[in-house]
C-alpha atoms as one frame of an Amber mdcrd trajectory, in Angstrom:
protein
  -1.475  22.355  35.993  -2.110  20.327  39.068   0.489  22.368  40.870  -1.646
  25.400  40.262  -4.868  23.798  41.625  -6.448  23.460  38.253  -8.609  20.148
  37.857  -7.772  17.382  35.565  -9.736  17.041  32.386  -8.527  14.121  30.496
  -9.078  11.363  27.986  -6.994   8.174  28.360  -6.999   4.552  26.637  -9.201
   2.114  28.027  -7.929   0.126  30.777  -5.755   3.021  32.020  -5.541   3.016
  35.920  -4.949   6.877  35.954  -8.747   7.251  35.122  -9.635   5.357  38.631
  -6.898   7.304  40.530  -8.162  10.607  39.442 -11.874   9.748  39.983 -11.102
   8.314  43.265  -9.262  11.519  44.338 -12.376  13.412  42.977  -9.371  15.722
  41.077 -11.216  15.921  37.729 -12.754  14.235  34.896 -11.606  11.566  32.697
 -13.206   9.822  29.759 -11.865   7.081  27.621 -10.406   7.978  23.945 -13.275
   8.348  21.643 -16.017   9.195  24.209 -16.076  12.794  22.680 -19.520  13.722
  23.906 -18.677  12.774  27.346 -15.431  14.723  27.324 -17.419  17.842  26.166
 -19.777  17.180  29.039 -17.062  17.068  31.466 -15.579  20.354  29.868 -18.647
  22.078  30.291 -19.270  20.980  33.793 -15.709  22.418  34.936 -16.506  25.586
  32.777 -19.901  26.328  34.474 -19.282  25.384  38.125 -16.787  27.484  39.678
 -16.844  25.628  43.105 -16.784  22.299  41.450 -13.667  23.454  39.637 -12.112
  24.781  42.954 -12.851  21.619  44.810 -11.521  19.419  41.990  -8.568  21.826
  41.637  -7.420  21.456  45.194  -8.140  17.576  45.318  -5.891  17.640  42.156
  -3.100  19.409  43.876  -3.271  17.091  46.766  -3.184  13.947  44.842  -0.105
  15.304  42.858   1.630  15.799  46.288   0.419  12.379  47.852   1.212  10.329
  44.661   3.682  11.712  42.428   5.896  14.254  44.434   9.764  13.290  44.866
   8.999  12.671  48.432   6.202  10.114  47.714   8.406   8.403  45.117  11.202
   8.146  47.434   8.848   6.805  50.263   7.562   4.038  47.727  11.241   3.222
  46.870  12.137   2.831  50.618   8.964   0.986  51.474   9.103  -1.668  48.445
   9.686  -4.977  49.306  11.814  -5.730  46.170  15.659  -5.859  46.267  17.642
  -3.391  44.238  20.145  -5.315  42.259  23.314  -3.592  41.129
C-alpha cells in the first residue's frame, strides 16, 4: 500500500518500534492493540480529510523507500560495523 501512496492505518503490540517510526515520518496513524476507539478515530480522520490522506500517503511512500527498499537494506548491511562470518 505504501508504494501506492496510501497512508498507514495500523494496530500493533505495545512496545513495537514501528509505531514510533510511522509517527516520526508522519506516514499514518498507529494505535496499540485493544485501543479500538482510537483506531476508529484514526480511520475517520483519514476518511474525512483528503489532504491529510495525501500528505501521509506521500510520507508513507517516502518512508518505504528510505527504510525498507532493497537499496536501503543493502546500504545498512554495507555500513554495519558487524562482521559477517561464513
